[in-house]
C-alpha positions in Angstrom: 11.5 -1.4 -20.2 15.0 -1.4 -21.4 14.9 -0.1 -25.1 17.9 -1.3 -27.3 18.4 1.3 -30.0 17.8 -0.3 -33.6 16.5 -3.5 -32.2 13.8 -5.5 -33.9 10.3 -5.7 -32.4 10.8 -9.5 -31.9 14.1 -8.9 -30.1 12.8 -6.1 -28.0 9.7 -8.3 -26.9 11.9 -11.2 -26.0 14.2 -8.8 -23.9 11.2 -7.1 -22.3 9.7 -10.6 -21.4 12.9 -11.7 -20.0 13.3 -8.6 -17.6 9.6 -9.1 -16.6 10.1 -12.8 -15.8 13.3 -12.2 -13.8 11.8 -9.3 -12.0 8.7 -11.3 -11.0 10.7 -14.3 -10.0 13.3 -12.2 -8.1 10.7 -10.1 -6.4 8.8 -13.3 -5.3 11.9 -14.9 -4.1 13.0 -11.9 -2.1 9.5 -11.6 -0.5 9.2 -15.3 0.4 12.9 -15.4 1.7 12.1 -12.2 3.8 9.2 -13.8 5.3 10.5 -17.3 5.7 14.2 -17.0 5.8 15.0 -18.4 9.1 12.5 -21.5 8.4 14.0 -22.0 5.1 17.6 -22.2 6.6 16.5 -24.5 9.3 14.7 -26.8 6.9 17.7 -26.9 4.5 20.6 -26.9 6.9 20.3 -27.0 10.7 18.3 -25.2 13.4 21.6 -23.9 14.8 21.9 -21.8 11.6 18.5 -20.2 11.8 19.8 -16.7 12.7 21.4 -16.7 9.2 17.9 -16.6 7.7 18.0 -12.7 7.5 20.8 -13.2 4.8 18.5 -15.0 2.4 16.6 -12.0 1.1 19.9 -10.2 0.5 21.3 -13.1 -1.4 18.1 -13.2 -3.5 18.4 -9.5 -4.3 22.0 -9.9 -5.3 21.1 -12.9 -7.5 18.2 -11.1 -9.1 20.6 -8.1 -10.0 23.1 -10.6 -11.2 20.7 -12.2 -13.6 19.5 -8.8 -15.0 23.0 -7.8 -15.8 23.5 -11.1 -17.5 20.6 -10.4 -19.7 22.1 -7.0 -20.4 25.3 -8.5 -21.4 23.5 -10.8 -24.0 21.5 -7.9 -25.3 24.8 -6.0 -25.8 26.5 -8.8 -27.5 23.6 -9.4 -29.8 22.6 -6.0 -30.9 25.9 -3.9 -31.1 28.9 -4.6 -33.0 31.1 -3.5 -30.1 28.8 -4.8 -27.6 31.4 -7.4 -26.3 33.8 -4.6 -25.7 31.3 -2.5 -23.9 30.2 -5.4 -21.6 33.8 -6.1 -20.9 34.5 -2.5 -20.0 31.5 -2.4 -17.7 32.7 -5.7 -16.0 36.2 -4.1 -15.4 34.6 -1.0 -14.1 32.6 -3.1 -11.6 35.7 -5.0 -10.7 37.6 -1.9 -10.0 34.7 -0.6 -7.8 34.9 -3.9 -5.9 38.5 -3.7 -5.4 38.4 0.0 -4.3 35.5 -0.5 -1.8 35.8 -4.1 -0.4 38.7 -3.3 2.2 37.4 0.0 3.6 33.7 -0.9 3.6 34.6 -4.3 5.2 36.5 -2.7 7.9 33.9 -0.1 8.5 30.7 -2.4 8.3 31.9 -6.0 8.4 29.9 -8.4 6.4 27.5 -5.7 5.6 30.3 -3.8 3.9 31.3 -6.8 1.8 27.6 -7.1 0.8 27.3 -3.4 0.1 30.5 -3.5 -2.0 29.2 -6.2 -4.4 25.8 -4.5 -4.5 27.3 -1.1 -5.5 29.4 -2.9 -8.2 26.6 -4.7 -9.7 24.2 -1.8 -9.5 26.8 0.4 -11.2 27.0 -2.1 -14.1 23.3 -2.3 -14.3 22.8 1.5 -14.5 25.8 1.9 -17.0 24.4 -0.9 -19.3 20.9 0.6 -19.6 
């Protein structure tokens, strides 16, 4: 799990539980949407949009990573005197990565390029905040 230096056992336990819960819900959502994406889209919207069902697991993956990074931000703010500064700098880094990659990757890969850009930015934030 993600160990925060100098954290109390209660804080660390709550943090670990949050990561486990998000991981379990995220993995379940990704799996369900991968298996049933077209059916979910058809049920919620319209049969003509069925082919967009393959986007659902990608959206679930991004949402899961986004929630994990949000938990990391809270942990940084809570445990470190300069945690807010660190979280802000990491968010700026992610934004710079997005701005640098969105145009070339979108030209090269289309919608996949845009998705890849936001995924790279969020994963960079995630890795740097560990």
